[in-house]
C-alpha positions as CSV (number, residue, x, y, z in Angstrom):
1,M,2.1,-51.9,-138.6
2,G,5.4,-53.6,-138.0
3,N,6.4,-56.6,-138.4
4,I,4.9,-59.5,-136.6
5,I,8.0,-59.6,-134.0
6,D,7.7,-56.5,-133.1
7,I,4.4,-56.7,-133.0
8,V,4.1,-60.1,-130.8
9,K,7.3,-57.9,-128.4
10,R,5.1,-54.9,-127.9
11,C,1.8,-56.8,-126.9
12,F,3.9,-59.0,-123.9
13,S,5.8,-56.3,-122.9
14,F,2.2,-55.3,-121.2
15,E,1.2,-57.6,-118.5
16,D,-2.4,-57.8,-119.3
17,E,-4.4,-58.1,-122.4
18,Q,-5.3,-54.5,-123.6
19,E,-8.6,-53.6,-125.5
20,W,-6.6,-52.9,-128.9
21,F,-5.3,-56.4,-129.1
22,D,-6.7,-60.2,-129.0
23,F,-4.6,-63.4,-128.5
24,K,-6.4,-66.7,-129.7
25,D,-5.0,-70.2,-130.1
26,S,-6.4,-71.9,-133.2
27,W,-10.0,-70.7,-132.7
28,Y,-11.5,-70.0,-136.2
29,E,-15.2,-68.8,-136.4
30,L,-15.7,-66.5,-139.5
31,D,-18.2,-63.8,-138.2
32,E,-16.6,-63.3,-135.1
33,I,-13.4,-62.6,-136.5
34,G,-15.4,-59.8,-138.4
35,Q,-16.9,-58.8,-135.6
36,Y,-13.5,-58.5,-133.7
37,I,-12.3,-56.6,-136.9
38,S,-14.6,-53.9,-136.2
39,A,-14.4,-54.2,-132.0
40,L,-10.0,-53.8,-132.5
41,S,-10.8,-50.9,-135.1
42,N,-13.0,-48.8,-132.9
43,A,-10.6,-49.6,-129.6
44,A,-7.4,-48.8,-131.5
45,A,-9.1,-45.3,-131.8
46,M,-10.2,-45.4,-128.4
47,N,-6.7,-46.0,-127.1
48,G,-4.7,-43.6,-129.5
49,E,-3.1,-46.8,-131.4
50,A,-2.7,-47.0,-135.4
51,F,-3.3,-50.4,-135.4
52,G,-5.2,-53.1,-133.7
53,Y,-4.3,-56.5,-133.8
54,L,-5.8,-60.3,-133.1
55,I,-3.0,-63.1,-132.8
56,W,-3.1,-66.7,-133.4
57,G,-0.6,-69.3,-132.0
58,I,-0.4,-67.7,-128.2
59,Q,-2.2,-68.6,-125.2
60,N,-3.5,-65.5,-123.5
61,E,-2.6,-66.0,-119.8
62,T,0.7,-67.6,-120.1
63,H,2.3,-66.1,-123.5
64,E,3.4,-69.0,-124.2
65,F,3.7,-70.3,-127.8
66,T,0.8,-72.8,-129.2
67,N,2.0,-73.2,-132.9
68,T,-1.6,-72.4,-134.0
69,G,-3.4,-74.4,-136.9
70,F,-5.4,-71.3,-137.9
71,K,-5.3,-71.0,-141.9
72,Y,-6.4,-67.8,-143.0
73,K,-5.9,-69.1,-146.9
74,R,-9.3,-70.7,-147.2
75,D,-12.6,-70.2,-148.9
76,I,-16.1,-70.0,-147.8
77,K,-18.3,-71.3,-150.4
78,N,-15.9,-70.4,-152.9
79,E,-15.0,-66.7,-151.6
80,P,-11.9,-66.3,-150.3
81,I,-12.3,-65.4,-146.3
82,E,-10.2,-62.0,-146.7
83,H,-12.8,-61.0,-149.5
84,Y,-15.8,-62.1,-147.5
85,L,-15.0,-60.0,-144.1
86,A,-13.3,-57.0,-146.1
87,R,-17.2,-57.2,-148.3
88,N,-18.6,-56.8,-145.1
89,V,-16.7,-54.9,-142.9
90,S,-17.5,-50.6,-143.3
91,P,-16.1,-48.1,-144.1
92,A,-13.5,-50.6,-146.0
93,I,-10.3,-50.7,-144.2
94,Y,-6.8,-52.4,-145.3
95,F,-6.9,-55.7,-142.7
96,T,-4.3,-57.6,-143.4
97,F,-3.2,-61.4,-142.6
98,D,0.5,-62.0,-141.9
99,E,2.4,-64.8,-140.8
100,E,5.4,-65.8,-138.9
101,T,7.7,-69.0,-137.5
102,I,8.7,-68.1,-134.3
103,D,10.9,-70.2,-132.1
104,G,9.6,-73.3,-134.3
105,N,6.3,-71.5,-133.5
106,K,3.5,-70.6,-136.1
107,V,2.1,-66.8,-135.3
108,V,-0.6,-65.5,-137.2
109,V,-1.4,-62.0,-136.9
110,L,-4.4,-60.3,-138.3
111,S,-3.9,-56.2,-138.2
112,I,-6.3,-54.0,-138.2
113,P,-6.4,-50.1,-138.5
114,A,-7.9,-47.9,-136.1
115,A,-11.1,-46.3,-137.1
116,R,-11.4,-42.9,-138.6
117,I,-13.6,-40.7,-139.5
118,V,-16.6,-42.8,-138.2
119,P,-16.5,-46.2,-136.5
120,T,-15.8,-49.4,-138.1
121,E,-18.6,-52.0,-138.2
122,F,-19.5,-55.5,-139.5
123,K,-22.5,-56.5,-141.1
124,G,-24.1,-53.2,-140.3
125,I,-23.3,-53.4,-136.3
126,R,-20.2,-51.5,-134.4
127,Y,-18.7,-53.3,-132.0
128,I,-15.9,-51.9,-129.4
129,R,-14.2,-54.0,-126.1
130,V,-15.1,-53.5,-123.1
131,G,-11.8,-55.0,-121.3
132,S,-11.2,-58.2,-122.6
133,S,-15.3,-58.6,-123.7
134,K,-16.4,-57.7,-127.6
135,E,-19.7,-55.7,-127.0
136,N,-22.2,-54.3,-129.6
137,I,-21.6,-50.8,-129.0
138,K,-25.5,-49.3,-128.9
139,N,-25.4,-51.5,-125.4
140,H,-22.5,-49.0,-124.0
141,P,-23.6,-45.0,-125.1
142,E,-21.1,-43.4,-123.2
143,R,-18.6,-45.4,-125.0
144,E,-20.1,-44.8,-128.3
145,A,-19.9,-41.1,-127.5
146,A,-16.4,-41.0,-126.3
147,L,-15.8,-43.0,-129.6
148,F,-17.1,-40.3,-131.7
149,R,-15.4,-37.7,-129.3
150,V,-12.3,-38.9,-130.3
151,L,-13.3,-39.4,-134.2
152,N,-14.3,-35.9,-134.4
153,F,-11.4,-34.1,-132.2
154,G,-8.7,-36.8,-131.4
155,I,-7.6,-38.3,-128.5
156,P,-8.7,-35.9,-125.0
157,S,-6.1,-33.8,-123.9
158,L,-5.2,-31.0,-121.9
159,L,-6.0,-28.7,-125.4
160,N,-8.9,-29.9,-127.0
161,T,-10.4,-30.5,-123.5
162,E,-12.5,-27.3,-122.4
163,A,-11.8,-26.0,-118.8
164,R,-14.6,-26.7,-116.6
165,F,-14.4,-22.8,-115.7
166,D,-14.1,-19.3,-117.6
167,D,-13.2,-17.0,-114.9
168,L,-9.2,-17.6,-115.1
169,S,-6.7,-14.9,-114.5
170,F,-3.1,-15.5,-115.0
171,D,-0.9,-13.3,-112.7
172,Q,0.8,-16.1,-111.3
173,L,1.6,-17.6,-114.6
174,F,3.4,-14.0,-115.7
175,L,5.0,-13.7,-112.4
176,Y,6.2,-17.4,-112.7
177,F,8.1,-16.7,-116.0
178,D,9.2,-13.5,-115.4
179,M,11.1,-15.5,-112.4
180,K,12.6,-17.5,-115.4
181,G,13.7,-14.7,-117.5
182,I,11.0,-14.9,-119.5
183,K,8.8,-12.2,-120.5
184,L,5.0,-13.4,-121.8
185,N,3.2,-10.8,-123.4
186,K,-0.3,-10.6,-122.4
187,K,-1.9,-10.3,-126.1
188,T,-0.7,-13.1,-127.5
189,F,0.6,-15.6,-124.4
190,K,-2.7,-17.6,-124.7
191,K,-2.2,-18.2,-128.4
192,N,1.6,-19.0,-128.1
193,L,1.3,-21.4,-124.6
194,E,-2.0,-23.3,-126.3
195,L,-4.6,-22.0,-123.9
196,L,-7.9,-22.0,-126.3
197,T,-9.7,-24.7,-127.9
198,A,-10.5,-24.6,-131.6
199,D,-13.9,-22.4,-130.6
200,G,-12.0,-19.9,-129.0
201,K,-12.9,-21.5,-125.2
202,Y,-10.3,-21.9,-122.5
203,N,-8.7,-25.7,-122.5
204,M,-7.9,-27.8,-119.5
205,L,-4.0,-26.6,-119.9
206,A,-5.5,-22.7,-119.6
207,Q,-7.2,-24.2,-115.9
208,L,-3.8,-25.8,-115.0
209,L,-2.0,-22.4,-115.3
210,S,-4.5,-20.1,-113.9
211,D,-4.2,-18.8,-110.7
212,N,-6.6,-21.5,-109.2
213,P,-7.2,-24.4,-111.2
214,R,-10.0,-25.9,-108.3
215,I,-8.1,-29.3,-108.7
216,P,-7.2,-30.2,-105.4
217,I,-3.2,-31.5,-104.8
218,R,-2.8,-32.6,-101.1
219,F,0.2,-34.0,-99.4
220,A,-0.8,-35.9,-96.7
221,L,1.2,-37.5,-93.6
222,F,0.4,-40.3,-91.9
223,A,1.4,-41.8,-88.3
224,G,2.0,-45.2,-89.3
225,N,2.8,-47.1,-92.7
226,D,-0.7,-47.5,-94.5
227,K,-3.9,-45.2,-94.1
228,T,-5.3,-46.7,-91.1
229,S,-2.8,-45.1,-88.7
230,T,-3.8,-41.3,-88.1
231,M,-3.5,-38.5,-90.6
232,Y,-1.8,-36.2,-88.5
233,A,-1.5,-33.1,-91.3
234,V,-2.1,-32.5,-94.8
235,R,-1.2,-29.5,-96.9
236,E,-3.1,-28.3,-100.0
237,F,-2.0,-27.0,-103.2
238,G,-4.4,-27.0,-105.6
239,D,-5.5,-23.3,-105.0
240,M,-2.4,-22.0,-107.1
241,C,-0.8,-22.2,-110.1
242,L,0.2,-25.5,-111.3
243,L,3.8,-24.5,-112.0
244,L,4.2,-22.7,-108.1
245,A,2.0,-25.9,-106.6
246,L,5.1,-28.1,-108.2
247,D,7.9,-25.9,-106.5
248,K,5.7,-25.8,-103.2
249,V,5.3,-29.9,-103.6
250,I,8.9,-30.1,-103.8
251,D,9.9,-27.6,-101.2
252,Y,7.3,-29.4,-98.7
253,G,9.2,-32.8,-99.4
254,D,12.1,-30.8,-98.1
255,T,10.9,-29.9,-94.8
256,I,9.9,-33.8,-94.6
257,N,13.5,-35.1,-95.3
258,I,15.1,-34.2,-92.2
259,P,18.7,-35.0,-91.7
260,Q,19.8,-37.2,-89.4
261,A,22.9,-37.3,-87.1
262,D,24.7,-40.4,-87.6
263,E,27.0,-39.8,-84.4
264,R,27.6,-43.9,-84.8
265,G,31.3,-44.3,-84.5
266,R,31.8,-40.3,-84.6
267,K,35.8,-39.1,-84.3
268,V,35.5,-35.8,-85.0
269,E,33.0,-34.6,-87.8
270,R,29.4,-35.7,-87.1
271,K,27.5,-37.0,-90.5
272,E,24.2,-36.4,-91.5
273,V,22.6,-38.4,-93.4
274,M,19.3,-37.8,-95.5
275,L,16.0,-39.3,-94.7
276,F,15.9,-40.2,-98.7
277,H,17.2,-39.1,-101.4
278,S,16.1,-35.5,-103.0
279,Q,16.7,-35.8,-106.2
280,A,14.8,-39.1,-106.4
281,F,12.3,-37.6,-104.9
282,K,11.9,-34.3,-107.1
283,E,12.4,-36.3,-110.2
284,A,9.3,-38.5,-109.3
285,V,7.3,-34.9,-108.4
286,I,8.1,-34.0,-111.9
287,N,7.1,-36.8,-113.7
288,A,4.0,-37.1,-111.5
289,F,2.9,-33.3,-112.7
290,Q,4.3,-33.9,-116.0
291,H,2.5,-36.9,-117.2
292,N,-0.4,-36.7,-114.9
293,L,-4.2,-37.3,-116.4
294,W,-5.0,-34.3,-115.4
295,I,-8.4,-34.0,-118.3
296,S,-9.7,-37.0,-115.8
297,G,-9.8,-33.7,-113.0
298,T,-7.9,-35.9,-110.7
299,A,-4.3,-34.6,-109.6
300,P,-1.3,-36.4,-108.4
301,M,-1.4,-38.2,-104.7
302,F,1.1,-37.4,-102.5
303,T,1.4,-39.3,-99.1
304,A,4.5,-39.8,-96.4
305,Y,3.9,-42.6,-94.0
306,Q,6.5,-43.1,-91.4
307,N,8.7,-45.3,-93.6
308,R,8.1,-44.1,-97.1
309,I,6.8,-41.3,-99.5
310,E,4.6,-42.9,-102.6
311,I,3.7,-40.3,-105.2
312,T,0.7,-41.5,-107.2
313,S,0.2,-39.9,-111.0
314,I,-3.2,-40.9,-112.4
315,G,-3.3,-42.7,-116.0
316,T,-1.0,-45.4,-117.5
317,L,1.3,-45.4,-119.9
318,P,1.0,-43.8,-123.0
319,P,0.2,-45.5,-126.1
320,H,3.5,-46.4,-128.1
321,Q,5.2,-46.9,-124.8
322,T,6.3,-50.0,-123.4
323,K,7.3,-50.4,-119.9
324,E,11.0,-51.5,-121.2
325,G,10.9,-48.0,-123.0
326,F,9.8,-46.6,-119.5
327,Y,12.6,-48.0,-117.8
328,A,14.8,-47.1,-120.6
329,G,14.3,-43.1,-120.0
330,I,12.5,-43.1,-123.8
331,S,10.2,-40.2,-122.6
332,I,6.8,-40.2,-124.4
333,P,4.8,-37.6,-123.0
334,V,1.5,-37.5,-121.9
335,N,0.7,-34.1,-122.1
336,A,3.5,-32.9,-124.8
337,K,2.3,-29.2,-124.5
338,L,2.5,-28.8,-120.3
339,T,6.2,-30.9,-121.5
340,E,7.2,-28.6,-123.6
341,I,6.5,-25.5,-121.3
342,F,8.3,-27.9,-118.3
343,V,11.6,-27.8,-121.0
344,Q,11.2,-24.3,-121.8
345,L,11.6,-23.2,-117.8
346,H,14.0,-25.7,-117.4
347,I,12.0,-27.4,-115.1
348,S,12.8,-30.6,-116.8
349,E,14.7,-32.1,-120.1
350,K,14.2,-34.0,-122.9
351,S,17.2,-36.4,-122.2
352,G,14.7,-38.9,-119.9
353,R,17.2,-39.2,-117.3
354,G,14.3,-39.0,-114.5
355,V,12.9,-42.8,-114.4
356,P,16.9,-43.9,-114.5
357,R,17.7,-42.0,-111.9
358,I,15.1,-42.8,-109.5
359,I,15.9,-46.7,-110.8
360,G,19.3,-46.3,-110.0
361,E,18.7,-45.0,-106.4
362,Y,15.8,-47.5,-105.6
363,G,15.3,-50.2,-108.5
364,K,12.9,-50.8,-110.8
365,N,10.9,-51.9,-107.8
366,A,10.3,-48.5,-107.0
367,F,7.3,-48.0,-109.4
368,T,3.9,-49.9,-109.2
369,F,1.3,-50.0,-112.2
370,S,-2.1,-50.4,-111.5
371,D,-5.0,-50.1,-114.1
372,N,-5.8,-46.5,-113.7
373,A,-2.6,-45.3,-112.0
374,I,1.4,-45.6,-111.4
375,T,3.1,-44.7,-107.9
376,V,6.8,-44.7,-107.2
377,T,7.7,-45.4,-103.8
378,I,10.5,-43.5,-102.1
379,P,11.7,-45.7,-98.9
380,Y,13.0,-43.9,-96.2
381,N,17.0,-44.4,-95.0
382,R,16.0,-44.0,-91.6
383,L,18.8,-44.7,-89.1
384,D,18.4,-47.4,-86.0
385,L,20.0,-44.4,-83.4
386,E,18.2,-47.2,-80.7
387,N,20.5,-49.8,-81.6
388,P,23.9,-48.6,-83.1
389,P,26.4,-51.0,-84.1
390,Q,28.8,-52.0,-81.4
391,V,32.5,-51.1,-80.9
392,T,34.9,-52.9,-78.3
393,P,36.0,-50.3,-76.2
394,Q,40.4,-50.2,-76.7
395,V,40.4,-48.7,-73.2
396,T,37.7,-49.4,-70.1
397,P,36.2,-45.8,-69.6
398,Q,35.7,-44.6,-66.2
399,V,32.3,-43.4,-65.8
400,T,31.9,-39.5,-64.8
401,P,29.2,-37.4,-63.4
402,Q,28.6,-36.3,-67.1
403,D,27.7,-39.7,-68.3
404,V,24.9,-40.1,-65.0
405,Y,23.4,-36.7,-66.8
406,R,23.5,-37.8,-69.6
407,G,21.9,-41.2,-68.7
408,Q,19.0,-38.7,-66.9
409,E,18.9,-36.9,-70.4
410,N,18.2,-40.7,-72.6
411,M,15.9,-41.7,-70.1
412,I,13.3,-38.5,-70.6
413,E,13.9,-38.5,-74.3
414,G,13.0,-42.2,-74.4
415,K,9.8,-41.4,-72.3
416,I,9.1,-38.7,-74.7
417,V,9.2,-41.1,-77.0
418,K,7.2,-44.0,-75.6
419,Y,4.5,-41.3,-74.9
420,C,4.2,-39.2,-78.2
421,V,3.1,-42.7,-80.6
422,E,0.2,-40.4,-81.0
423,A,0.8,-36.8,-81.6
424,K,0.8,-34.7,-78.2
425,S,1.4,-30.9,-77.4
426,I,4.7,-29.9,-75.5
427,Q,1.7,-29.1,-72.4
428,E,0.9,-32.3,-72.4
429,I,4.5,-33.9,-72.7
430,L,5.6,-31.7,-69.8
431,A,3.0,-33.5,-67.6
432,Y,3.4,-36.6,-68.5
433,C,7.4,-36.4,-68.1
434,G,7.0,-34.8,-64.8
435,L,8.7,-31.1,-66.3
436,K,8.4,-27.8,-65.0
437,D,10.5,-26.1,-67.2
438,R,9.6,-26.0,-71.2
439,K,12.8,-24.4,-72.2
440,N,14.8,-27.5,-70.7
441,L,12.0,-29.4,-72.2
442,M,12.6,-28.2,-76.1
443,V,16.5,-29.1,-75.5
444,Y,15.2,-32.7,-75.6
445,I,12.4,-32.0,-78.3
446,R,15.3,-30.3,-80.5
447,R,18.0,-32.9,-80.0
448,L,15.0,-36.0,-81.3
449,L,13.7,-33.5,-84.2
450,E,17.4,-33.8,-85.3
451,Q,18.0,-37.6,-84.5
452,G,14.7,-38.5,-87.0
453,R,13.2,-39.8,-83.6
454,I,10.2,-37.7,-83.9
455,A,8.7,-35.0,-85.9
456,R,6.5,-32.3,-85.9
457,T,2.7,-32.3,-87.1
458,I,3.1,-28.9,-88.4
459,P,6.7,-28.9,-89.9
460,D,6.4,-25.6,-91.8
461,K,5.3,-23.7,-88.9
462,P,7.6,-24.5,-86.0
463,N,6.1,-22.4,-83.8
464,S,2.7,-22.8,-84.3
465,R,0.5,-22.8,-81.3
466,N,-1.3,-26.0,-82.7
467,Q,2.2,-27.8,-82.6
468,K,2.1,-31.2,-81.7
469,Y,5.2,-33.8,-82.0
470,I,5.0,-37.7,-83.0
471,T,7.2,-40.5,-82.5
472,I,8.7,-41.8,-86.2
473,K,8.3,-45.3,-86.0
């Protein structure tokens, strides 16, 4: 339960009011308080929280203290209100009122234990929270069914959620563990990795680790800076063991992370600048796989634009986690067993360095939190090769035939960059530039690729007959 200051601080850490707590000023309606006890108790169970809270003395929208005038030590018809509420709440739960002065303001907290075994009701009616509303659960049968599932089996997880398919094989899993120097026992691996539900059926963890999880994992590339632009490439990784898919997504990111040749101010050694920070990208991908809400049947999304990569994992912060703790690297796993496997295979560690490492490179603004997802944005460090810094020459250079030739090359490269705003094939570029020799054209193409001014539409198959080239804006 904790003390009042800690409870209030934690509730403040959420940008929006959650279903398991509610702020009030000095509002008082006895039977409605009883209904809130039922609703918040059931909502706490649904959200994996030990307690729900009704808090007086805080303005809901601004989170400002209001010095509440609410008094809970009073009688109604010669009966203390706590006794009246307890008498009408079923089953009996040990809720408590407490008060504290914070910055000179009175705050009252009603702490309500989460429902256990059966839903909590008030005067024979079970209530639930729907967003910020308090509703009779009978009007929401799907939520009622979900609440009973939680009370009977616990919060849905990879371990207690049945797989959608039962024809699973695990050849890739064995090969992956073997590659990491770990031998799986064919007779005991299902038990050791906890791949079965209590009634002996495959669970969602088994589905993810099987040879074909059948949950689409896609990496899409767009020509512009949003999804209204042309999607010129998409790779699918959902038809393989999750562990292998993770490696493949990271490898695919490496193919996009082209080195940029920085010739600016060059004297002897050419400097290469990567498009984005590879370690931060890797940490973001691992976190997305590790903490994604896989039981929803939806995979993380990977999207590359012309100025950034977005990595979106489904789900929000887990119960008992705050943004403050998240940013500090205090890891509370969404999928505990999957996290354990990642640590066993040295894919990740328990040090909690992933998020701080991303923040150290790109700041807290790299993370965007929505109602049902968390997105990490990895911006590109793209060199402005067309507008290099001006260097005042010490000696006026002489124009040579080589300079004239290089000027012609620049004109051709400029035409290619201008023409390939939409993806074009080699044949189309040859025709546009008025060239006949494919080999000569490829010299310009390779140079532009090295400079990061154009990209292949099929980067992992450079020699594909369907290969096209597109300008990187």
